[in-house]
Every structure is written in structure tokens, then in C-alpha cells.
KEROKOL-951926 format. One line per 4 residues: their letters; for each residue x, y, z of N, C-alpha, C. Coordinates in pm, whole numbers. Layout:
% residues N
a = X:Y:Z:X:Y:Z:X:Y:Z ~ ... $
***
This chain:
% residues 329
malc = 10445:-12649:37637:10452:-12558:37523:10316:-12552:37454 ~ 10269:-12432:37422:10138:-12416:37361:10137:-12471:37219 ~ 10025:-12525:37180:10009:-12575:37044:9986:-12457:36950 ~ 10070:-12445:36850:10057:-12339:36750:10095:-12396:36614 $
vssl = 10002:-12398:36523:10029:-12444:36386:10047:-12319:36301 ~ 10171:-12285:36274:10202:-12158:36209:10236:-12171:36061 ~ 10254:-12295:36013:10279:-12316:35870:10221:-12450:35829 ~ 10181:-12459:35703:10120:-12581:35650:10202:-12632:35532 $
rsgg = 10210:-12764:35521:10288:-12824:35413:10195:-12886:35308 ~ 10151:-13010:35332:10071:-13083:35233:9943:-13133:35299 ~ 9830:-13107:35237:9705:-13149:35300:9588:-13149:35206 ~ 9471:-13163:35266:9350:-13175:35187:9231:-13106:35248 $
lias = 9126:-13099:35170:8999:-13041:35211:8896:-13153:35218 ~ 8837:-13173:35335:8730:-13273:35350:8600:-13207:35309 ~ 8549:-13245:35191:8430:-13180:35135:8302:-13225:35204 ~ 8299:-13350:35252:8183:-13407:35319:8229:-13529:35397 $
yqcq = 8155:-13562:35503:8186:-13685:35577:8090:-13798:35536 ~ 7994:-13767:35450:7903:-13873:35407:7967:-13952:35294 ~ 7940:-14083:35295:7998:-14172:35196:7907:-14293:35182 ~ 7896:-14348:35063:7818:-14470:35045:7880:-14585:35122 $
sacp = 8011:-14579:35136:8085:-14684:35205:8105:-14650:35353 ~ 8117:-14754:35433:8156:-14738:35574:8275:-14830:35596 ~ 8384:-14800:35528:8500:-14889:35527:8553:-14913:35669 ~ 8590:-15037:35699:8631:-15071:35836:8767:-15015:35876 $
hcly = 8835:-14945:35784:8964:-14883:35819:8957:-14731:35812 ~ 8836:-14674:35795:8823:-14531:35769:8864:-14447:35891 ~ 8961:-14359:35871:9011:-14275:35979:8904:-14178:36027 ~ 8819:-14131:35936:8720:-14029:35971:8582:-14085:35998 $
rsgp = 8571:-14219:36000:8445:-14286:36030:8332:-14236:35939 ~ 8366:-14213:35812:8265:-14170:35715:8170:-14286:35685 ~ 8054:-14252:35630:7958:-14356:35597:7824:-14298:35555 ~ 7731:-14384:35516:7601:-14337:35469:7517:-14273:35579 $
grsp = 7547:-14303:35705:7472:-14245:35815:7517:-14106:35855 ~ 7628:-14059:35799:7676:-13925:35833:7593:-13818:35762 ~ 7598:-13697:35812:7523:-13586:35754:7557:-13567:35607 ~ 7457:-13534:35524:7485:-13508:35382:7546:-13370:35358 $
dyid = 7576:-13296:35464:7637:-13163:35448:7757:-13169:35354 ~ 7767:-13069:35268:7879:-13060:35174:7932:-12917:35180 ~ 8061:-12903:35169:8121:-12771:35183:8069:-12675:35076 ~ 8040:-12552:35114:7997:-12452:35016:8118:-12379:34960 $
qeta = 8096:-12310:34850:8208:-12247:34779:8276:-12141:34865 ~ 8198:-12067:34943:8256:-11962:35027:8349:-12020:35134 ~ 8303:-12128:35199:8387:-12191:35302:8512:-12252:35239 ~ 8495:-12315:35123:8610:-12374:35054:8712:-12266:35021 $
aacf = 8666:-12152:34972:8757:-12043:34938:8830:-11992:35061 ~ 8759:-11982:35173:8821:-11936:35297:8927:-12034:35344 ~ 8898:-12163:35334:8995:-12266:35373:9118:-12261:35284 ~ 9096:-12248:35154:9209:-12242:35061:9294:-12118:35086 $
akal = 9227:-12004:35111:9301:-11879:35135:9385:-11890:35262 ~ 9330:-11949:35366:9404:-11966:35491:9524:-12058:35468 ~ 9503:-12170:35399:9613:-12263:35373:9723:-12197:35290 ~ 9684:-12119:35189:9782:-12049:35106:9864:-11950:35189 $
slga = 9797:-11881:35281:9865:-11781:35362:9969:-11843:35455 ~ 9954:-11974:35481:10046:-12043:35571:10141:-12136:35497 ~ 10146:-12122:35364:10250:-12190:35289:10211:-12311:35208 ~ 10086:-12354:35213:10044:-12471:35135:10001:-12426:34996 $
gamh = 10077:-12464:34896:10046:-12420:34760:9958:-12514:34681 ~ 9932:-12633:34736:9848:-12732:34667:9779:-12818:34771 ~ 9657:-12861:34739:9580:-12947:34829:9503:-13049:34747 ~ 9459:-13155:34813:9368:-13250:34749:9229:-13231:34807 $
vggg = 9131:-13294:34746:8992:-13289:34794:8949:-13430:34828 ~ 8907:-13451:34953:8867:-13584:34996:8734:-13582:35070 ~ 8710:-13692:35141:8584:-13704:35214:8595:-13816:35315 ~ 8483:-13886:35335:8361:-13897:35256:8387:-13919:35106 $
epla = 8281:-13893:35030:8287:-13911:34886:8262:-13777:34817 ~ 8368:-13711:34769:8352:-13579:34706:8260:-13580:34585 ~ 8256:-13691:34510:8176:-13695:34388:8030:-13733:34413 ~ 7993:-13749:34540:7852:-13772:34571:7768:-13648:34538 $
dplg = 7832:-13532:34535:7765:-13406:34503:7848:-13333:34397 ~ 7827:-13366:34270:7910:-13305:34164:7901:-13153:34160 ~ 7782:-13097:34188:7769:-12952:34189:7850:-12891:34303 ~ 7848:-12960:34417:7928:-12914:34529:8076:-12918:34497 $
lagv = 8119:-13025:34430:8259:-13037:34390:8295:-12928:34290 ~ 8203:-12895:34200:8228:-12787:34105:8253:-12656:34179 ~ 8178:-12634:34288:8199:-12514:34369:8336:-12514:34434 ~ 8382:-12631:34479:8517:-12641:34538:8623:-12608:34434 $
laaa = 8607:-12662:34313:8703:-12635:34206:8702:-12486:34169 ~ 8583:-12425:34171:8574:-12281:34143:8644:-12201:34252 ~ 8629:-12244:34379:8694:-12176:34490:8845:-12187:34478 ~ 8894:-12303:34433:9038:-12322:34415:9090:-12228:34306 $
aetg = 9016:-12217:34196:9057:-12127:34087:9055:-11982:34134 ~ 8954:-11948:34213:8939:-11811:34263:9054:-11769:34353 ~ 9100:-11861:34435:9204:-11829:34534:9346:-11859:34485 ~ 9356:-11935:34377:9488:-11973:34327:9543:-12099:34391 $
maie = 9458:-12178:34453:9502:-12304:34514:9506:-12414:34407 ~ 9619:-12479:34394:9630:-12591:34301:9568:-12715:34363 ~ 9490:-12789:34284:9429:-12913:34331:9510:-13030:34278 ~ 9572:-13104:34371:9656:-13215:34331:9573:-13331:34276 $
yvet = 9464:-13364:34344:9375:-13471:34301:9247:-13465:34383 ~ 9145:-13532:34332:9019:-13551:34404:9006:-13699:34433 ~ 8976:-13732:34557:8962:-13873:34596:8822:-13925:34563 ~ 8813:-14052:34528:8683:-14116:34507:8696:-14267:34527 $
sgsw = 8585:-14328:34567:8580:-14474:34575:8515:-14533:34450 ~ 8455:-14445:34367:8383:-14492:34249:8242:-14541:34280 ~ 8195:-14518:34401:8062:-14567:34440:7951:-14502:34359 ~ 7975:-14384:34305:7876:-14309:34229:7863:-14358:34085 $
ydda = 7956:-14438:34038:7961:-14480:33898:7847:-14577:33866 ~ 7771:-14545:33757:7665:-14635:33712:7672:-14663:33562 ~ 7699:-14557:33484:7697:-14569:33339:7824:-14506:33282 ~ 7888:-14575:33190:8017:-14529:33136:8004:-14394:33067 $
deav = 7904:-14379:32979:7890:-14253:32905:7861:-14136:32999 ~ 7774:-14159:33097:7742:-14052:33193:7863:-14015:33277 ~ 7943:-14114:33312:8063:-14088:33392:8164:-14006:33313 ~ 8183:-14041:33186:8276:-13967:33101:8228:-13823:33085 $
ellt = 8097:-13806:33064:8042:-13671:33049:8064:-13587:33175 ~ 8038:-13646:33291:8056:-13575:33417:8202:-13538:33439 ~ 8291:-13633:33421:8432:-13606:33446:8492:-13510:33344 ~ 8441:-13512:33222:8486:-13416:33120:8448:-13274:33162 $
elrs = 8325:-13260:33213:8280:-13128:33258:8363:-13081:33377 ~ 8389:-13171:33472:8468:-13133:33588:8613:-13103:33549 ~ 8663:-13172:33447:8799:-13143:33399:8807:-12999:33348 ~ 8701:-12954:33281:8700:-12816:33231:8698:-12715:33344 $
mglg = 8660:-12760:33462:8655:-12672:33579:8780:-12681:33666 ~ 8871:-12772:33630:8995:-12779:33706:9031:-12914:33762 ~ 8948:-13015:33738:8981:-13150:33784:9088:-13209:33693 ~ 9208:-13228:33748:9317:-13280:33667:9351:-13424:33696 $
sllv = 9326:-13469:33819:9365:-13603:33859:9264:-13660:33957 ~ 9234:-13787:33942:9138:-13856:34027:9209:-13969:34100 ~ 9213:-13962:34233:9265:-14074:34312:9151:-14172:34332 ~ 9167:-14294:34284:9064:-14396:34295:9107:-14499:34399 $
sisp = 9028:-14510:34505:9062:-14601:34615:9037:-14746:34574 ~ 9137:-14830:34601:9128:-14973:34568:9177:-15050:34690 ~ 9088:-15127:34751:9130:-15209:34864:9021:-15311:34896 ~ 9055:-15417:34967:8953:-15512:35011:8849:-15446:35101 $
mhng = 8890:-15343:35176:8796:-15275:35264:8691:-15199:35182 ~ 8735:-15132:35075:8640:-15062:34989:8549:-15159:34915 ~ 8604:-15277:34880:8527:-15374:34803:8409:-15430:34880 ~ 8406:-15407:35009:8289:-15445:35087:8167:-15361:35055 $
fvpl = 8190:-15247:34986:8081:-15155:34956:8076:-15115:34808 ~ 8189:-15129:34738:8197:-15087:34598:8244:-15205:34514 ~ 8161:-15253:34420:8204:-15364:34333:8327:-15323:34251 ~ 8411:-15419:34222:8530:-15392:34142:8493:-15333:34006 $
sktl = 8379:-15373:33951:8337:-15321:33820:8321:-15169:33824 ~ 8273:-15114:33936:8260:-14969:33949:8398:-14903:33959 ~ 8487:-14967:34032:8622:-14914:34046:8691:-14905:33910 ~ 8686:-15015:33835:8750:-15018:33703:8679:-14925:33606 $
gtma = 8546:-14917:33616:8470:-14827:33529:8504:-14681:33555 ~ 8523:-14646:33680:8560:-14509:33716:8695:-14472:33656 ~ 8791:-14563:33666:8924:-14535:33611:8919:-14523:33460 ~ 8843:-14610:33394:8832:-14604:33248:8765:-14474:33204 $
aara = 8660:-14433:33275:8590:-14309:33241:8680:-14188:33259 ~ 8760:-14188:33366:8852:-14076:33389:8951:-14064:33274 ~ 9007:-14176:33235:9105:-14172:33125:9041:-14125:32995 ~ 8918:-14170:32971:8847:-14128:32850:8815:-13979:32853 $
agva = 8799:-13924:32973:8767:-13782:32988:8892:-13695:32991 ~ 9009:-13757:32984:9132:-13681:32988:9177:-13643:33128 ~ 9123:-13714:33228:9161:-13691:33368:9262:-13797:33409 ~ 9372:-13756:33467:9475:-13850:33511:9420:-13938:33622 $
vfpw = 9465:-14062:33629:9419:-14157:33729:9532:-14190:33825 ~ 9502:-14182:33953:9598:-14214:34058:9540:-14333:34134 ~ 9571:-14458:34094:9513:-14575:34161:9575:-14595:34300 ~ 9490:-14607:34401:9539:-14619:34539:9463:-14728:34612 $
qehf = 9515:-14841:34637:9643:-14900:34607:9624:-15008:34500 ~ 9694:-14993:34389:9675:-15078:34273:9713:-15224:34299 ~ 9806:-15246:34391:9852:-15383:34416:9741:-15472:34474 ~ 9633:-15410:34526:9522:-15489:34578:9433:-15546:34468 $
ladl = 9452:-15503:34344:9367:-15552:34236:9377:-15704:34222 ~ 9494:-15759:34243:9510:-15905:34232:9422:-15977:34333 ~ 9406:-15920:34453:9320:-15981:34555:9174:-15966:34515 ~ 9135:-15847:34473:8995:-15821:34439:8950:-15906:34321 $
rqfd = 9042:-15935:34230:9005:-16009:34108:8980:-16157:34136 ~ 9000:-16201:34258:8967:-16339:34293:8819:-16355:34329 ~ 8745:-16244:34323:8602:-16246:34355:8522:-16193:34237 ~ 8392:-16214:34241:8300:-16166:34138:8309:-16013:34131 $
pett = 8345:-15955:34015:8362:-15810:34006:8231:-15731:34007 ~ 8120:-15800:33991:7992:-15730:33978:7920:-15708:34111 ~ 7978:-15757:34218:7910:-15741:34347:8013:-15706:34455 ~ 7962:-15676:34573:8051:-15640:34684:8087:-15765:34765 $
hpfa = 8194:-15754:34841:8241:-15867:34921:8288:-15815:35056 ~ 8224:-15854:35165:8265:-15805:35297:8404:-15853:35332 ~ 8465:-15783:35427:8603:-15818:35464:8612:-15961:35514 ~ 8503:-16012:35571:8502:-16151:35618:8529:-16248:35504 $
aylh = 8487:-16213:35382:8513:-16300:35267:8663:-16307:35237 ~ 8732:-16197:35259:8877:-16195:35238:8948:-16276:35347 ~ 8899:-16268:35469:8957:-16349:35575:8938:-16498:35546 ~ 8821:-16532:35491:8794:-16671:35458:8885:-16718:35345 $
rfgp = 8909:-16631:35246:8989:-16669:35130:9138:-16671:35163 ~ 9185:-16569:35235:9330:-16553:35255:9378:-16591:35395 ~ 9285:-16617:35486:9325:-16664:35617:9327:-16553:35722 ~ 9333:-16591:35850:9327:-16493:35959:9446:-16400:35965 $
gypa = 9555:-16434:35897:9671:-16347:35895:9664:-16235:35792 ~ 9550:-16226:35722:9537:-16128:35614:9549:-15983:35662 ~ 9487:-15945:35776:9504:-15806:35821:9650:-15769:35844 ~ 9728:-15860:35902:9870:-15833:35923:9942:-15818:35789 $
eiln = 9902:-15899:35691:9961:-15890:35558:9932:-15754:35495 ~ 9809:-15704:35515:9773:-15573:35461:9863:-15465:35519 ~ 9885:-15470:35650:9970:-15370:35714:10114:-15379:35666 ~ 10157:-15496:35624:10291:-15512:35569:10301:-15460:35425 $
rtwi = 10188:-15459:35356:10187:-15419:35216:10164:-15270:35195 ~ 10096:-15205:35289:10064:-15065:35271:10055:-14995:35405 ~ 10076:-14864:35404:10066:-14787:35527:9920:-14750:35553 ~ 9871:-14783:35670:9738:-14744:35713:9750:-14686:35853 $
hlgg = 9702:-14565:35871:9708:-14505:36005:9605:-14574:36095 ~ 9650:-14619:36210:9559:-14684:36304:9483:-14577:36382 ~ 9365:-14547:36331:9276:-14448:36390:9136:-14472:36341 ~ 9038:-14403:36396:8900:-14421:36352:8852:-14564:36369 $
rafd = 8801:-14622:36258:8752:-14761:36263:8865:-14863:36256 ~ 8983:-14820:36216:9092:-14916:36190:9138:-14989:36315 ~ 9113:-14933:36433:9155:-15001:36556:9093:-15140:36563 ~ 8962:-15149:36544:8895:-15279:36556:8936:-15373:36444 $
lfap = 8957:-15320:36323:8991:-15407:36210:9127:-15472:36230 ~ 9223:-15395:36280:9361:-15445:36286:9406:-15487:36425 ~ 9321:-15474:36525:9359:-15518:36660:9401:-15665:36664 ~ 9331:-15755:36591:9377:-15895:36593:9519:-15913:36539 $
avgr = 9562:-15821:36453:9696:-15833:36394:9804:-15772:36482 ~ 9771:-15663:36552:9874:-15593:36629:9859:-15613:36780 ~ 9740:-15658:36824:9719:-15682:36966:9683:-15556:37042 ~ 9631:-15577:37161:9599:-15465:37250:9675:-15481:37381 $
lpve = 9707:-15369:37445:9784:-15368:37568:9704:-15304:37681 ~ 9733:-15341:37805:9664:-15279:37918:9693:-15129:37923 ~ 9601:-15055:37982:9616:-14909:37986:9745:-14869:38056 ~ 9785:-14944:38158:9909:-14911:38231:10031:-14917:38138 $
tila = 10032:-15016:38050:10143:-15030:37955:10141:-14918:37853 ~ 10022:-14886:37804:10009:-14777:37708:10062:-14647:37767 ~ 10022:-14617:37890:10064:-14492:37954:10214:-14491:37981 ~ 10269:-14605:38018:10412:-14613:38047:10496:-14593:37921 $
kasp = 10445:-14640:37807:10519:-14631:37681:10500:-14497:37610 ~ 10396:-14422:37649:10359:-14301:37576:10461:-14189:37595 ~ 10473:-14105:37493:10559:-13988:37502:10500:-13889:37603 ~ 10583:-13802:37660:10534:-13710:37764:10435:-13606:37713 $
dclr = 10430:-13587:37584:10331:-13495:37526:10299:-13540:37384 ~ 10194:-13481:37327:10153:-13515:37190:10174:-13397:37096 ~ 10262:-13308:37133:10281:-13187:37054:10326:-13219:36911 ~ 10415:-13317:36896:10465:-13349:36762:10352:-13395:36671 $
elsd = 10267:-13486:36722:10157:-13537:36640:10055:-13428:36607 ~ 10024:-13345:36706:9922:-13242:36686:9968:-13131:36593 ~ 10098:-13108:36588:10150:-12999:36505:10203:-13047:36371 ~ 10192:-13177:36343:10239:-13232:36216:10153:-13180:36102 $
tshf = 10212:-13120:36002:10136:-13068:35888:10175:-13135:35757 ~ 10236:-13254:35766:10277:-13325:35645:10157:-13384:35572 ~ 10043:-13397:35642:9920:-13446:35576:9800:-13390:35654 ~ 9786:-13259:35651:9681:-13192:35728:9547:-13195:35655 $
hldl = 9440:-13162:35729:9307:-13150:35667:9229:-13033:35726 ~ 9160:-12963:35639:9058:-12866:35675:8926:-12925:35630 ~ 8816:-12895:35702:8690:-12961:35663:8580:-12862:35630 ~ 8465:-12918:35593:8352:-12840:35546:8293:-12746:35649 $
ygdy = 8327:-12768:35777:8276:-12681:35882:8373:-12568:35917 ~ 8481:-12557:35839:8579:-12453:35868:8670:-12489:35983 ~ 8685:-12620:36008:8771:-12668:36116:8902:-12722:36060 ~ 9005:-12718:36144:9133:-12777:36113:9148:-12902:36197 $
vpgl = 9181:-13014:36133:9204:-13141:36203:9353:-13152:36232 ~ 9393:-13148:36358:9536:-13150:36388:9598:-13287:36361 ~ 9704:-13287:36282:9771:-13412:36249:9675:-13512:36187 ~ 9678:-13635:36236:9585:-13739:36192:9487:-13773:36305 $
csgl = 9461:-13675:36390:9376:-13696:36509:9229:-13673:36474 ~ 9169:-13765:36403:9030:-13751:36363:8940:-13744:36487 ~ 8837:-13660:36478:8748:-13638:36592:8794:-13525:36682 ~ 8908:-13466:36652:8958:-13347:36721:8969:-13234:36619 $
afra = 8942:-13113:36661:8947:-13003:36567:8962:-12870:36640 ~ 9015:-12772:36566:9003:-12634:36612:8974:-12546:36491 ~ 8923:-12427:36516:8879:-12342:36408:8996:-12301:36320 ~ 8974:-12302:36190:9079:-12264:36096:9126:-12122:36121 $
ddlg = 9038:-12036:36172:9076:-11899:36202:9184:-11892:36310 ~ 9198:-11998:36389:9297:-11999:36496:9432:-12055:36452 ~ 9443:-12093:36326:9573:-12132:36272:9666:-12011:36275 ~ 9794:-12037:36301:9891:-11929:36299:9913:-11859:36431 $
qpld = 9840:-11902:36536:9856:-11842:36668:9842:-11950:36775 ~ 9903:-11930:36893:9891:-12029:37000:9745:-12048:37039 ~ 9706:-12172:37060:9567:-12200:37097:9540:-12157:37240 ~ 9423:-12100:37260:9377:-12057:37392:9338:-12181:37473 $
sery = 9400:-12199:37589:9374:-12318:37671:9230:-12323:37722 ~ 9165:-12208:37739:9027:-12208:37785:8932:-12251:37674 ~ 8964:-12216:37551:8880:-12256:37438:8907:-12399:37397 ~ 9033:-12444:37417:9073:-12576:37370:9142:-12656:37480 $
pilt = 9069:-12692:37584:9134:-12762:37697:9185:-12901:37663 ~ 9116:-12975:37576:9161:-13110:37541:9291:-13102:37461 ~ 9291:-13020:37358:9410:-13007:37275:9528:-12952:37355 ~ 9500:-12858:37443:9606:-12802:37526:9664:-12907:37619 $
tlae = 9577:-12986:37680:9623:-13092:37770:9708:-13193:37696 ~ 9663:-13236:37579:9739:-13333:37500:9873:-13276:37457 ~ 9875:-13149:37416:9999:-13088:37371:10099:-13073:37485 ~ 10051:-13047:37605:10141:-13018:37717:10176:-13142:37799 $
sgia = 10079:-13234:37818:10107:-13350:37905:10064:-13483:37845 ~ 10031:-13483:37716:10008:-13607:37645:9886:-13686:37690 ~ 9886:-13812:37652:9772:-13899:37683:9760:-13921:37834 ~ 9872:-13920:37906:9867:-13937:38052:9790:-13823:38116 $
glye = 9813:-13701:38068:9743:-13585:38122:9594:-13592:38094 ~ 9557:-13632:37972:9415:-13642:37939:9349:-13754:38018 ~ 9420:-13866:38034:9367:-13978:38111:9343:-13937:38256 ~ 9438:-13870:38315:9423:-13828:38455:9307:-13730:38470 $
yaaa = 9295:-13639:38377:9185:-13543:38382:9050:-13614:38373 ~ 9036:-13703:38274:8908:-13770:38252:8873:-13863:38368 ~ 8974:-13931:38423:8948:-14022:38534:8907:-13947:38660 ~ 8972:-13834:38685:8946:-13759:38808:8816:-13678:38802 $
ledy = 8789:-13616:38690:8677:-13523:38681:8556:-13577:38607 ~ 8575:-13678:38524:8463:-13729:38443:8440:-13878:38462 ~ 8498:-13935:38566:8474:-14074:38604:8505:-14171:38490 ~ 8610:-14142:38414:8647:-14230:38304:8714:-14356:38358 $
kprp = 8674:-14470:38303:8735:-14599:38338:8779:-14668:38210 ~ 8904:-14714:38204:8954:-14778:38081:8888:-14913:38057 ~ 8890:-14954:37931:8832:-15083:37894:8924:-15196:37937 ~ 8868:-15304:37986:8953:-15416:38030:9030:-15482:37918 $
qgyv = 8980:-15475:37794:9051:-15541:37684:9172:-15463:37637 ~ 9194:-15342:37688:9311:-15266:37653:9299:-15190:37522 ~ 9414:-15145:37471:9416:-15056:37356:9531:-15089:37262 ~ 9508:-15063:37134:9611:-15084:37032:9730:-14991:37057 $
nkce = 9701:-14866:37087:9805:-14765:37110:9744:-14649:37186 ~ 9822:-14546:37208:9772:-14432:37285:9661:-14358:37210 ~ 9662:-14368:37077:9558:-14301:36998:9421:-14365:37021 ~ 9418:-14498:37035:9289:-14562:37063:9242:-14527:37204 $
lcqd = 9334:-14519:37298:9298:-14475:37433:9242:-14333:37428 ~ 9307:-14247:37355:9262:-14109:37341:9122:-14104:37282 ~ 9098:-14182:37176:8966:-14184:37113:8861:-14234:37210 ~ 8896:-14335:37291:8801:-14388:37388:8768:-14286:37497 $
irqh = 8870:-14212:37543:8846:-14107:37641:8754:-13999:37582 ~ 8782:-13959:37461:8700:-13856:37396:8558:-13905:37372 ~ 8543:-14034:37341:8409:-14091:37327:8334:-14082:37460 ~ 8403:-14112:37568:8342:-14103:37701:8300:-13959:37731 $
lser = 8386:-13864:37701:8352:-13725:37725:8231:-13682:37643 ~ 8224:-13729:37519:8111:-13692:37434:7981:-13751:37488 ~ 7986:-13873:37540:7866:-13937:37595:7817:-13866:37721 ~ 7907:-13799:37789:7870:-13723:37908:7831:-13580:37875 $
gwfe = 7817:-13554:37746:7775:-13420:37704:7884:-13316:37716 ~ 8009:-13362:37709:8123:-13272:37729:8154:-13199:37600 ~ 8078:-13090:37578:8102:-13010:37460:8123:-12865:37502 ~ 8209:-12847:37605:8240:-12714:37653:8318:-12635:37548 $
snel = 8382:-12706:37460:8450:-12641:37348:8407:-12713:37222 ~ 8458:-12667:37109:8424:-12731:36980:8528:-12834:36940 ~ 8610:-12877:37035:8720:-12968:37001:8672:-13105:36958 ~ 8567:-13157:37020:8515:-13289:36984:8427:-13272:36861 $
sppe = 8493:-13267:36747:8422:-13229:36625:8471:-13312:36506 ~ 8373:-13346:36418:8230:-13320:36430:8165:-13416:36531 ~ 8059:-13374:36601:7995:-13461:36699:7953:-13597:36643 ~ 7918:-13600:36513:7876:-13726:36450:7986:-13831:36452 $
fyas = 8111:-13789:36459:8222:-13884:36467:8203:-13975:36586 ~ 8161:-13919:36697:8144:-13997:36821:8010:-14071:36822 ~ 7910:-14014:36760:7780:-14082:36753:7788:-14209:36672 ~ 7887:-14215:36581:7899:-14333:36492:7980:-14445:36553 $
i = 8039:-14424:36673:8119:-14528:36736:8028:-14626:36809 $
***
């Protein structure tokens, strides 16, 4: 069955893939080494208009770090107002926070442009790059500016408060403090999609399986995952990220119609014959060989195959997007 995303439910706009942090669980492999490109107002408006036409009445703004470019974020908020798209919240790690008065002034100005709620990321993974003092300062500044605060995930504050709030602490410090079972505890406390960098972080907790086992357990196709719109994303390049499959994309203009198999051979193969089909294709035509240490799940195998294709210059379509996703692995 052809992949066709004909309606959208709940999702977000990726304003940039650059971020001060390179969190070890980041699905999109954002970080300081990624391009500083930021979505322009015209592209944001086009993305919002497309999402509205397919049924999504509200979206969030994420990244990367949306507040790394306040003027760019102002353009996104203007595009939302122009198209009638409601903005549920803007995500931030608080890495940009330096001075309380300046932060209040900035957030007050953005509130006047449509910023109503700020999701502030809180986790041991973020604390490797953002001191707790910045996280708390960001939340205090938002409240002072009249912007609602959405702490995500607040229950981690008790863990972070066991360390010096004025500096960063690598994840290794948390393993030392809480023990080697800490990654498994994190997965029990909160939902984290195993994708992007998260495979390596959580592999010790969930284990890896041989490729034969992964293929035997896999569903016959990936259509359900690729067509899931419960948490979709459009990005600054005008691409649609299917499901939670970071590093895969198709043009937003192709939403609402069956994808052309010639333009999107990887997505078509996954939709029709799943990871087994992609594995067979890559092994037969691109000399792909699986890693001996195995894989967390079929998604890690898929990412590894796509990484192999990217290293072989396999950019016959725009599906392996953005290319920097693979360069950062």
C-alpha cells in the first residue's frame, strides 16, 4: 500500500537543528555543530498553511533551540498569526539564558507577538550542557513576563538538585551518583523514543539483538509508523518528517497524495515491505553488512542502513534529510 499522509493531528515546526546542547537522547541529533539555518517567515507560513489544510489547528515550535534566534522566532510567530495557526508552546532548554532582566524583556516582547507558553526541558541529559541555574532562571523569567511555563520533565529536578546548579554535569556523573541502572530507571519514569542518539545511551538498559532476530520480530511493513500523525513535524527546509523517523523526510508539498515510488524509494520500500525490504535492498545493491553488536530495535537497524547509504553518496532522492543528520553520526 502506498504511503499517503492525508490528514494531520498534532505536531510541531522544527525551526532549526542547531542547539547549544548535544543531548545524548536527542531524536534529531541536534547540536552546536549543526547548520545555523533558521526557518524564514515565508517557509513557516507555508508549513502552517499546509498543516491547517490537513486538519492540524495547533502546533508547537521546537528544534534545536528556537530561542537561539529570537528574531527568527518572531518571524515564526508572525507567520502563525498570519495563517491562523495556534501555537501551543515553544520548546527551549534555557541555554540562551544569561541575565534575568534581559530574559524577562525578551520573553515579554515575544509574548506580545503570540508566545503564550514555554516548554522548558528538564533532564539529566540536558544538564550535561545547561546548568540548572539557567533552567530555573528561564522558568522564573517566563512567569515574570506573563508566559505560561510547561516544565518537561519536572520530576527530574530532584535528581538535578543533587549537583552544583551553577555548572553542567555530564551523564557519566549521574551514572556515578545513581548507579549503572540509572538509564533503565529513566525509561521507567518517562517516555523517550529510542531514535537518533538515544540508541547508544539506552542500549545498556534494553540490550541489543542480532540482525536475524530483529528481522524475524519486525512487522511486515512500516506503514503504521510512517503514517502516524499523532506527533508529526515539519522543518525549516519545507520537509515533512514521517512519524518519529528522524533522518527521513519528504516534501511538505507531497502531503495529501500517495508518494511517488521513483522519488521516494526508501520510504516506499519501508511502507510496503518494512525493514526486511530495506535490508534486502541495501545488502544486495549497496553491499550493506550489519554490525556484529546487533541493534536495539528495527529503528536502529534502519538508521544504520540509511547511514550506510549516505556514506556511499546515496542521495538519489531527498529522503535522507537533512544530510547533516548522517554526518553527525
